[in-house]
C-alpha positions in Angstrom: -54.2 20.8 2.6 -54.5 19.2 6.0 -52.7 16.1 7.1 -55.8 14.0 6.3 -55.5 15.1 2.7 -58.3 17.7 2.7 -57.9 21.3 1.7 -57.9 24.1 4.2 -59.4 27.5 3.1 -57.2 30.5 3.7 -58.3 32.9 6.5 -60.2 36.0 5.3 -57.8 39.0 5.5 -58.3 42.5 4.4 -56.0 44.4 2.0 -52.7 45.4 3.6 -52.9 42.6 6.1 -50.7 39.5 5.9 -51.9 37.2 3.2 -53.2 39.9 0.9 -50.3 39.8 -1.5 -50.5 36.0 -1.6 -54.3 36.1 -2.3 -53.8 38.7 -5.1 -51.0 36.5 -6.6 -53.3 33.5 -6.5 -56.1 35.6 -8.0 -54.0 36.8 -11.0 -51.9 33.7 -11.3 -51.7 32.1 -14.7 -54.7 29.9 -15.2 -58.4 29.9 -15.9 -59.0 33.1 -13.9 -56.5 35.2 -15.7 -57.6 33.8 -19.1 -61.2 34.6 -18.2 -60.3 38.1 -17.1 -58.5 38.7 -20.4 -61.4 37.4 -22.4 -63.9 39.5 -20.4 -61.9 42.6 -20.8 -61.4 42.0 -24.5 -65.0 41.2 -25.2 -66.3 44.1 -23.0 -63.8 46.5 -24.8 -65.0 45.4 -28.2 -68.7 45.8 -27.2 -68.0 49.1 -25.6 -66.2 50.3 -28.7 -69.0 49.1 -30.9 -71.7 50.8 -28.8 -69.7 54.0 -28.5 -69.2 54.1 -32.2 -73.0 53.6 -32.8 -73.8 56.3 -30.2 -71.3 58.8 -31.7 -72.6 58.1 -35.2 -76.2 58.9 -34.1 -75.0 62.1 -32.3 -73.1 63.1 -35.4 -76.2 62.6 -37.6 -78.3 64.5 -35.1 -75.8 67.5 -35.2 -75.7 67.4 -39.0 -79.5 67.3 -39.2 -79.6 70.3 -36.8 -77.4 72.2 -39.3 -79.7 71.2 -42.1 -82.7 72.4 -40.2 -80.9 75.7 -39.4 -80.3 76.2 -43.2 -84.0 75.7 -43.8 -84.8 78.3 -41.1 -82.4 80.7 -42.9 -84.3 80.2 -46.1 -87.6 81.0 -44.4 -86.4 83.8 -42.2 -83.7 85.7 -44.1 -84.1 84.9 -47.8 -86.9 87.5 -48.5 -85.2 90.4 -46.8 -81.9 89.5 -48.4 -83.7 89.5 -51.8 -85.1 93.0 -51.3 -81.8 94.4 -50.1 -79.9 92.9 -53.0 -82.6 94.2 -55.5 -82.3 97.6 -54.0 -78.5 97.3 -53.8 -78.6 98.1 -50.1 -75.1 96.8 -49.3 -75.2 98.0 -45.7 -78.4 96.2 -45.0 -77.0 93.1 -46.8 -73.9 93.1 -44.6 -76.0 93.4 -41.4 -78.2 90.6 -42.6 -75.2 88.3 -43.5 -73.6 89.1 -40.2 -76.7 87.9 -38.4 -76.6 84.6 -40.3 -72.9 84.3 -39.6 -73.5 84.4 -35.8 -75.8 81.4 -36.0 -74.2 78.1 -34.5 -71.9 76.1 -36.8 -71.9 78.8 -39.5 -68.4 79.6 -40.8 -69.1 82.1 -43.7 -72.0 83.7 -45.6 -71.7 85.2 -49.1 -74.1 87.1 -51.4 -73.2 87.3 -55.0 -75.2 89.3 -57.6 -75.8 87.7 -61.0 -74.3 89.6 -63.9 -71.0 90.6 -65.5 -68.0 89.9 -63.4 -66.9 93.5 -63.5 -70.1 95.0 -62.2 -71.3 92.1 -60.1 -72.0 92.8 -56.4 -70.4 90.3 -53.9 -70.5 90.5 -50.1 -68.8 87.9 -47.9 -68.9 87.7 -44.1 -66.6 85.2 -42.4 -63.1 83.7 -43.3 -62.3 80.4 -45.0 -61.7 77.5 -42.6 -58.6 75.2 -42.6 -60.7 72.2 -43.5 -63.6 72.1 -45.9 -67.1 71.8 -44.5 -70.6 71.5 -46.0 -71.8 74.4 -48.1 -75.2 75.4 -49.7 -75.8 77.7 -52.7 -79.4 79.1 -52.5 -80.6 81.1 -55.5 -82.0 84.6 -54.7 -85.3 85.0 -56.8 -87.1 88.4 -57.2 -90.7 88.5 -58.5 -92.4 91.4 -60.2 -94.8 92.0 -63.1 -92.4 90.4 -65.5 -92.4 87.3 -63.3 -89.7 85.7 -61.1 -86.1 86.1 -62.0 -82.9 85.0 -60.2 -80.9 88.0 -59.3 -78.1 86.3 -57.2 -76.9 83.5 -55.0 -76.8 83.1 -51.2 -73.8 80.8 -50.3 -73.9 79.4 -46.8 -70.7 77.6 -45.5 -71.0 75.6 -42.2 -68.2 74.2 -40.0 -68.1 70.8 -38.2 -65.4 71.7 -35.7 -67.8 72.1 -32.9 -69.6 68.9 -33.9 -66.3 67.0 -33.8 -65.3 68.5 -30.4 -68.6 67.4 -28.9 -68.1 63.9 -30.4 -64.7 63.6 -28.9 -66.0 64.7 -25.5 -68.8 62.3 -25.7 -66.4 59.5 -26.8 -64.0 60.1 -23.9 -66.8 60.2 -21.4 -68.4 57.0 -22.7 -65.1 55.1 -22.9 -64.0 56.2 -19.4 -67.3 55.2 -17.8 -67.6 52.0 -19.8 -64.0 51.1 -19.0 -64.4 51.5 -15.3 -67.6 49.6 -15.4 -66.0 46.8 -17.4 -63.0 46.5 -15.1 -65.1 46.4 -12.0 -67.4 43.9 -13.5 -64.5 41.8 -14.8 -62.7 41.9 -11.5 -65.8 40.9 -9.7 -66.4 38.0 -12.0 -62.8 37.0 -11.7 -63.1 37.1 -7.9 -66.3 35.0 -8.0 -64.7 32.5 -10.4 -61.6 32.3 -8.2 -63.7 31.9 -5.1 -66.1 29.4 -6.5 -63.9 27.5 -9.0 -60.2 28.1 -9.6 -59.0 28.0 -6.0 -60.7 24.6 -5.6 -59.2 23.5 -8.9 -55.8 24.6 -7.7 -56.1 22.7 -4.4 -57.5 19.7 -6.2 -54.6 19.8 -8.8 -52.0 20.0 -6.0 -53.6 17.1 -4.1 -53.7 15.0 -7.3 -50.1 16.0 -8.1 -49.0 14.7 -4.7 -51.0 11.5 -5.1 -48.8 8.3 -5.3 -50.5 5.1 -6.1 -47.9 3.3 -4.0 -48.8 5.2 -0.8 -51.9 5.4 1.3 -54.4 8.1 0.3 -56.2 10.1 3.0 -58.9 11.5 0.7 -59.7 15.0 -0.6 -62.5 17.4 0.4 -63.4 20.7 -1.1 -63.0 23.6 1.4 -66.6 25.0 1.1 -69.0 25.9 3.8 -71.9 24.3 2.0 -71.7 21.1 0.1 -73.2 20.7 -3.3 -73.4 18.5 -6.3 -71.8 20.7 -8.9 -69.1 20.0 -11.4 -66.3 20.3 -8.8 -67.9 17.8 -6.5 -68.5 15.5 -9.5 -64.8 15.9 -10.5 -63.6 15.0 -7.0 -66.0 12.1 -6.9 -64.8 10.9 -10.3 -61.2 11.2 -9.2 -61.9 9.1 -6.1 -63.5 6.5 -8.3 -60.7 6.5 -10.8 -58.2 6.3 -7.9 -59.8 3.2 -6.6 -59.7 1.6 -10.1 -56.1 2.8 -10.5 -55.0 1.3 -7.2 -56.7 -1.9 -8.0 -55.0 -2.0 -11.4 -51.7 -1.2 -9.7 -52.1 -4.1 -7.4 -53.0 -6.4 -10.2 -50.1 -5.0 -12.3 -47.7 -5.7 -9.4 -49.0 -9.2 -9.1 -48.7 -9.7 -12.8 -45.2 -8.2 -12.8 -44.1 -10.4 -10.0 -45.4 -13.4 -11.8 -43.7 -12.2 -15.0 -40.4 -11.8 -13.2 -40.7 -15.3 -11.8 -41.4 -16.6 -15.3 -38.4 -14.6 -16.7 -36.2 -15.9 -13.9 -37.4 -19.4 -14.5 -36.9 -19.0 -18.2 -33.4 -17.6 -17.8 -32.5 -20.4 -15.4 -33.8 -22.9 -17.9 -31.8 -21.2 -20.7 -28.7 -21.1 -18.5 -29.2 -24.8 -17.7 -29.7 -25.6 -21.3 -26.6 -23.6 -22.3 -24.7 -25.3 -19.5 -25.9 -28.7 -20.6 -25.0 -28.0 -24.1 -21.3 -27.5 -23.1 -21.0 -29.5 -19.9 -21.4 -33.1 -18.7 -24.6 -33.3 -16.6 -23.0 -35.7 -14.1 -19.6 -34.2 -13.3 -20.2 -30.6 -14.5 -17.0 -30.9 -16.6 -16.9 -29.5 -20.2 -18.2 -32.1 -22.6 -16.9 -33.1 -26.0 -18.4 -30.0 -27.8 -16.7 -27.5 -25.5 -13.5 -29.6 -25.4 -13.2 -29.4 -29.2 -13.8 -25.6 -29.3 -11.3 -25.0 -26.5 -8.7 -27.3 -28.1 -9.1 -25.6 -31.4 -8.4 -22.2 -29.7 -5.3 -23.6 -27.9 -4.0 -25.1 -31.2 -4.4 -21.8 -33.0 -2.7 -19.9 -30.2 0.2 -22.4 -30.0 0.8 -22.0 -33.8 0.6 -18.3 -33.5 2.9 -18.0 -30.5 5.3 -20.8 -31.4 4.6 -22.7 -28.2 3.6 -26.3 -27.5 0.9 -28.0 -25.4 -0.3 -31.4 -24.6 -3.5 -33.5 -24.6 -3.8 -36.2 -21.9 -6.4 -39.0 -22.6 -7.4 -40.9 -19.4 -9.5 -44.1 -19.2 -10.2 -45.8 -15.9 -9.4 -49.5 -15.5 -12.2 -52.0 -15.0 -14.9 -49.3 -14.5 -17.6 -51.6 -16.0 -16.9 -54.2 -13.4 -17.3 -51.7 -10.6 -20.6 -50.5 -12.1 -21.9 -54.1 -12.3 -20.8 -55.0 -8.8 -21.7 -51.9 -6.8 -24.3 -50.3 -9.1 -24.5 -47.2 -11.3 -25.0 -44.8 -8.4 -21.6 -45.8 -6.9 -20.0 -45.6 -10.4 -21.5 -42.1 -10.9 -20.1 -41.1 -7.5 -16.6 -42.4 -8.5 -16.8 -40.4 -11.7 -17.7 -37.2 -9.8 -14.8 -37.7 -7.3 -12.4 -38.4 -10.1 -13.5 -35.2 -11.9 -13.0 -33.2 -8.7 -9.5 -34.6 -8.1 -8.5 -34.0 -11.7 -9.6 -30.3 -11.5 -7.6 -29.9 -8.3 -4.3 -30.8 -9.9 -4.6 -28.4 -12.9 -3.9 -24.7 -13.5 -6.8 -22.3 -14.1 -6.0 -22.1 -17.8 -6.0 -25.9 -18.2 -9.1 -27.8 -19.3 -10.4 -31.2 -18.1 -13.4 -32.7 -19.9 -15.4 -35.9 -19.8 -16.0 -37.4 -23.2 -18.4 -40.0 -21.8 -18.3 -43.2 -19.7 -15.0 -43.3 -17.8 -13.0 -41.3 -20.4 -11.5 -38.0 -19.5 -9.3 -35.5 -21.5 -7.0 -32.9 -20.1 -5.7 -30.0 -22.3 -2.5 -28.4 -21.2 -1.7 -25.2 -23.1 1.6 -23.2 -23.3 3.9 -25.8 -21.8 7.1 -24.5 -23.4 8.6 -23.3 -26.6 10.0 -26.8 -27.6 8.4 -30.3 -27.8 10.9 -31.4 -25.2 9.7 -28.8 -22.7 6.0 -29.6 -23.5 6.7 -33.3 -23.0 8.4 -32.7 -19.7 5.6 -30.5 -18.5 3.0 -33.0 -19.5 4.9 -35.8 -17.8 5.0 -33.7 -14.6 1.2 -33.2 -14.7 0.7 -36.9 -15.4 2.6 -37.7 -12.3 0.4 -35.4 -10.3 -2.7 -37.0 -11.7 -1.4 -40.4 -10.8 -0.7 -39.4 -7.3 -4.1 -37.7 -6.9 -6.1 -40.6 -8.3 -3.8 -43.1 -6.5 -5.4 -42.1 -3.2 -8.3 -44.4 -2.1 -11.9 -43.4 -2.8 -14.6 -43.8 -0.2 -17.6 -45.2 -2.1 -20.7 -46.2 -0.2 -18.7 -46.9 2.9 -16.2 -49.0 0.9 -12.7 -48.1 0.0 -11.9 -48.4 -3.7 -8.6 -47.9 -5.5 -8.5 -46.6 -9.1 -6.0 -47.2 -11.8 -6.1 -45.8 -15.3 -4.3 -45.7 -18.7 -2.9 -42.3 -19.8 -2.0 -41.3 -23.3 -0.3 -38.1 -24.2 -0.1 -36.3 -27.6 1.7 -33.0 -28.1 0.4 -30.1 -30.2 1.1 -28.9 -32.7 4.0 -31.4 -32.8 1.8 -34.5 -33.2 -1.2 -33.0 -35.0 -2.5 -29.7 -36.2 -6.3 -30.5 -35.9 -8.4 -31.4 -32.9 -9.8 -34.8 -34.1 -6.4 -36.1 -35.1 -4.9 -34.9 -31.9 -7.5 -36.6 -29.8 -7.1 -39.8 -31.9 -3.4 -39.8 -31.3 -3.9 -39.3 -27.6 -6.4 -42.1 -27.6 -4.0 -44.4 -29.4 -1.3 -43.6 -26.9 -3.8 -44.3 -24.1 -4.6 -47.8 -25.4 -0.8 -48.5 -25.7 -0.5 -47.6 -22.1 -3.4 -49.8 -21.0 -1.9 -52.7 -22.9 1.2 -52.4 -20.8 -0.6 -52.7 -17.5 -2.3 -50.7 -14.9 -1.4 -47.0 -14.4 0.5 -47.0 -17.6 1.4 -43.8 -19.4 2.6 -43.4 -23.0 3.4 -40.7 -25.5 2.1 -41.0 -29.0 5.7 -40.7 -30.3 8.0 -43.5 -29.0 11.1 -41.4 -29.2 9.5 -38.7 -27.2 8.4 -41.3 -24.7 12.0 -42.4 -24.2 13.3 -38.8 -23.9 10.6 -38.0 -21.3 11.4 -41.1 -19.3 15.1 -40.2 -19.4 14.4 -36.6 -18.4 12.1 -37.7 -15.6 14.7 -40.2 -14.3 17.3 -37.5 -14.5 15.2 -35.0 -12.5 14.7 -37.6 -9.7 18.5 -38.3 -9.7 19.2 -34.6 -9.4 17.5 -34.4 -6.0 19.4 -37.6 -5.0 22.7 -36.1 -6.2 22.1 -33.1 -3.9 21.4 -35.3 -1.0 24.4 -37.5 -1.5 26.8 -34.7 -2.4 27.6 -36.0 -5.9 28.3 -32.4 -7.2 31.6 -30.7 -7.1 33.1 -27.5 -8.5 35.9 -27.1 -11.0 37.7 -23.8 -11.5 39.0 -22.4 -14.8 41.5 -19.6 -14.6 40.9 -16.1 -16.1 43.9 -14.0 -17.3 44.2 -10.4 -18.3 46.0 -9.0 -21.3 49.4 -9.2 -19.4 48.9 -12.9 -18.6 48.2 -12.2 -15.0 45.7 -14.4 -13.2 42.8 -12.1 -12.2 40.1 -14.7 -11.3 38.5 -18.0 -11.9 35.1 -19.3 -13.1 33.4 -21.9 -10.9 31.9 -24.7 -13.0 29.7 -27.5 -11.6 30.5 -31.1 -12.2 28.4 -34.2 -11.6 30.0 -37.6 -11.1 27.2 -40.1 -11.0 28.0 -43.3 -9.1 26.6 -45.5 -11.9 26.5 -43.3 -15.1 29.8 -41.6 -14.5 30.4 -38.0 -15.5 27.3 -36.2 -16.7 27.7 -33.1 -18.8 26.2 -29.8 -17.4 24.5 -29.4 -20.9 22.4 -32.5 -20.0 21.5 -32.0 -16.4 21.3 -28.2 -16.1 18.2 -27.8 -18.4 16.6 -30.7 -16.4 17.3 -29.0 -13.1 15.9 -25.8 -14.5 12.7 -27.5 -15.5 12.3 -29.5 -12.3 13.1 -26.5 -10.0 16.1 -28.2 -8.4 18.3 -25.6 -9.9 17.4 -23.3 -7.1 19.1 -25.5 -4.4 21.9 -26.4 -6.8 22.7 -22.8 -7.6 22.6 -21.9 -3.9 25.2 -24.6 -3.2 27.4 -23.4 -6.1 27.3 -19.8 -4.8 28.2 -20.8 -1.2 30.9 -23.3 -2.3 32.5 -20.8 -4.7 32.4 -18.0 -2.1 33.9 -20.3 0.5 36.8 -21.3 -1.8 37.6 -17.7 -2.7 37.7 -16.8 1.0 40.0 -19.7 1.7 42.5 -18.7 -1.0 42.3 -15.1 0.0 43.0 -15.9 3.7 45.9 -18.2 2.6 47.4 -15.2 0.8 47.1 -16.9 -2.6 44.9 -14.2 -4.1 44.3 -10.5 -3.5 41.1 -8.7 -2.5 40.5 -7.7 -6.2 40.7 -11.3 -7.4 37.2 -12.3 -8.4 35.2 -15.6 -8.6 32.8 -15.9 -11.5 29.6 -17.9 -10.9 26.9 -18.8 -13.5 23.3 -17.9 -12.4 20.4 -19.7 -14.0 17.3 -17.8 -15.2 15.0 -19.5 -12.8 17.4 -18.8 -10.0 17.7 -15.1 -10.9 14.0 -14.6 -11.1 13.3 -15.9 -7.6 11.8 -12.9 -5.6 14.4 -13.5 -2.8 17.4 -13.9 -5.2 19.3 -11.0 -3.5 18.8 -12.4 0.0 19.8 -15.9 -1.2 23.1 -14.6 -2.6 23.7 -12.7 0.7 22.8 -15.8 2.7 25.2 -18.0 0.6 28.0 -15.5 1.3 27.2 -15.3 5.0 27.2 -19.1 5.2 30.7 -19.0 3.6 31.8 -16.4 6.1 32.3 -13.6 3.4 30.4 -10.9 1.4 29.3 -10.6 -2.2 32.4 -8.5 -2.8 34.6 -10.3 -5.3 31.8 -12.3 -6.9 31.0 -11.9 -10.6 27.6 -13.2 -11.3 27.2 -14.3 -15.0 23.7 -14.2 -16.4 22.3 -14.6 -19.9 20.7 -12.0 -22.0 17.3 -13.6 -21.7 17.3 -13.1 -18.0 17.6 -9.3 -18.5 15.0 -9.0 -21.2 12.2 -10.8 -19.3 11.7 -8.1 -16.6 14.1 -5.3 -16.8 12.7 -3.3 -13.9 13.0 -6.3 -11.5 16.5 -7.1 -12.9 17.7 -3.5 -12.3 16.5 -3.6 -8.7 18.2 -6.9 -7.9 21.5 -6.0 -9.7 21.7 -2.6 -8.1 21.2 -4.2 -4.7 24.0 -6.7 -5.1 26.3 -4.2 -6.8 26.0 -2.0 -3.7 27.3 -5.0 -1.7 30.4 -5.3 -4.0 29.2 -7.9 -6.6 29.5 -7.4 -10.3 27.5 -8.7 -13.3 28.7 -10.0 -16.6 26.5 -11.1 -19.5 27.4 -14.7 -20.5 27.3 -16.0 -24.1 26.8 -12.5 -25.4 25.7 -12.4 -29.0 23.9 -15.8 -29.0 20.6 -14.6 -27.4 18.5 -11.5 -27.8 21.4 -9.1 -28.3 19.4 -6.1 -27.6 21.4 -3.0 -26.9 18.5 -1.4 -24.9 19.3 -3.4 -21.8 23.0 -2.5 -22.0 22.0 1.1 -21.7 19.5 0.7 -18.9 20.9 -2.1 -16.8 23.8 -2.0 -14.4 26.0 -4.5 -16.3 29.8 -4.5 -15.7 31.0 -6.7 -18.5 30.2 -9.1 -21.4 31.6 -12.4 -22.4 32.3 -13.3 -26.0 30.8 -16.8 -26.5 33.3 -19.5 -27.4 31.3 -20.3 -30.6 32.6 -17.1 -32.1 36.1 -17.6 -30.9 36.4 -21.2 -32.1 36.3 -20.4 -35.8 38.2 -17.2 -35.8 40.7 -18.4 -38.4 38.2 -19.8 -40.8 35.0 -17.9 -40.6 35.0 -14.2 -41.5 31.5 -13.8 -40.0 32.9 -14.6 -36.6 35.5 -11.9 -37.0 32.8 -9.4 -37.9 30.7 -10.4 -34.9 33.6 -10.2 -32.5 34.5 -6.7 -33.8 30.9 -5.6 -33.3 30.9 -7.0 -29.8 34.2 -5.2 -29.0 32.7 -2.0 -30.4 29.6 -2.4 -28.2 31.8 -3.0 -25.1 33.9 0.1 -25.8 30.8 2.2 -26.4 29.2 1.2 -23.1 32.6 1.1 -21.2 32.1 -2.6 -20.3 34.8 -5.2 -19.4 35.2 -7.7 -22.3 36.0 -11.3 -21.5 36.7 -13.9 -24.2 36.0 -17.6 -23.5 37.0 -20.7 -25.4 40.5 -19.4 -26.2 42.4 -22.6 -27.4 45.2 -21.3 -29.7 47.8 -18.6 -29.4 46.5 -17.1 -32.7 43.1 -16.6 -31.2 44.6 -15.0 -28.1 46.8 -12.7 -30.2 43.8 -11.6 -32.3 41.6 -11.0 -29.2 44.5 -9.1 -27.5 44.8 -6.9 -30.7 41.1 -6.2 -30.4 41.5 -5.0 -26.8 39.9 -7.8 -24.8 40.3 -7.4 -21.1 40.3 -11.0 -20.0 40.7 -14.5 -21.4 39.8 -18.0 -20.5 40.1 -21.3 -22.4 42.1 -24.5 -22.7 45.1 -22.6 -24.0 45.4 -20.9 -20.6 44.0 -23.6 -18.3 41.4 -26.3 -18.2 38.8 -26.4 -15.4 40.2 -28.4 -12.5 39.4 -29.1 -8.9 40.3 -26.6 -6.2 43.5 -28.4 -5.1 44.8 -28.9 -8.7 43.9 -25.2 -9.4 46.0 -24.1 -6.4 48.9 -26.3 -7.4 48.8 -25.1 -11.0 48.1 -21.4 -10.7 48.5 -20.3 -7.1 51.8 -21.7 -6.0 53.7 -18.5 -6.3 51.0 -16.5 -4.4 49.8 -13.0 -5.3 53.3 -11.5 -5.1 54.6 -13.6 -8.0 51.5 -13.5 -10.0 49.6 -10.4 -8.9 45.9 -10.5 -9.2 43.9 -7.6 -10.6 40.4 -6.6 -11.4 38.9 -6.9 -14.8 38.2 -3.4 -16.1 37.6 -1.9 -19.5 40.8 -1.0 -21.3 
């Protein structure tokens, strides 16, 4: 086909020239031509066979009739002489006569038999029996005299069809060969004509149609013939052109309809998406509405019950919103609601939910705030403070500055309620209590919880102040080995509040952990303890192996830069981590063992050691003892306190001792208050002891006066190692 879409006739080439093989392949290629050739050959062969069979049958009948005529001639020509010879019993003449008949064409044998007794009967036969039976004739020999005609014998003539069959075969082969050649030549000529006039055009037309793409321009198709015409091929091409035009028109219409349909589908999906969004979201602020809030709150409630965690619901209601609407108009009020929603979202975690119930009421759901109601209350209070600060900033409404206050009620789940409606009602009740107390009020549903949260919140603020005003100090409690030698001390933080007096670490350490101030407090403890150990070592009061034990909080340990913080604290004190024993709880190790291993190994390479504090009161999993670089464990004082009265504590201590021995860990017993307790623990093989029996926690000066007066020579210091 040419570039314009028309076909190009192949050049005429002779046999043996380039293109002949391709032309022959095209001629005999599967298709109409080859089918036509097969049908022509088959039909011609059947006709040829039928005609040949008819011709051979006629020839056979002619040859058989010729034999019949020859028998009649024998009757007329030979029968009288044979009758006379037989009557005269002239056997010689009979044999000559029979031999003459035998030489006639197609005669196989001739026999004359005299009629009479078998013993005296004359019989002469000329010719041998053939391998296949042929036609035979028995002609009576009749002699006539005065007595009348009488049959004196029989002339038997036996013919052969071998020559007839041979001639039939020759004729058949000749006819079949000539007819076959004629049939092949005629068939090939017809095939060539059909290919030339029909099939090659059909092939070109089919290829052109096969390449046709309704999406691309069509350059047309023209039959490659010297003379045009109006035959079936031209009509087929014309019909295709007409169909192509209709098809292209239908394709354009289909594209237009498809585009319109896609627009309709997109519009419908957008409408469905909008409807679905409106079903679960507030149309003004885009926040979840009451329906979505209830579903999400139900999920968070179920999850809290399943996991054993606590969350909170915060119910907010703006103060005097109706007055603003009346004074500035609903458009300004709507803008305020949108800005409030945006600021609320900006203060929350991704997993938290803020919803608008309607009007100026908003609800915030805080999930997974802690494992205890106290922790959840503290977390909710922290978020409430953030919301107060965010909404406390002025709003620019219609070129006017507007300040917002609100009432906030908090209910904890599942502590205050186990269903969504009750929980929202409790939060709403707390909100009204807050609004009754004045602007920007905040109240928990449970008064006792409110008091605890306020106390915790106040304590958190005072912790930062305590750091700034240096209200913290360290007390040191001595540690002795089994030979009553001083081998170290544990640094314990103390807080002397200027107004409240002494505050127990059990009260302010959890608050510091929650507020995050424990990071700075722990850093100060590390630096102060390291500096004190260096001072005593440089004064010659303690040896290089004398260690200082420091408690490390979970939040402090899990800081990504914990290792560098420890190193920085030691460098600030002018020393190294060598000689420090960092005491951590079991929960710290279980949370992220891979991270814990990396940090512990890094500090152990610098000389620090790790002890597990309060062993037996937490997870007590032996897996981390096997995988983590722990140097020792401390028996919690709760097990030591009741050694003389509680057999279970004895069993627990024996189990802890067995674990320490199995893993070759140093074993430290704390809370030793009686000689009996120390004697029992010594019998169990404890490596180190601390408690009121041996020494109370005291300030550095008092510690030196009480335990370091004689210097290391009098009371040698030693390392705590497994016995």
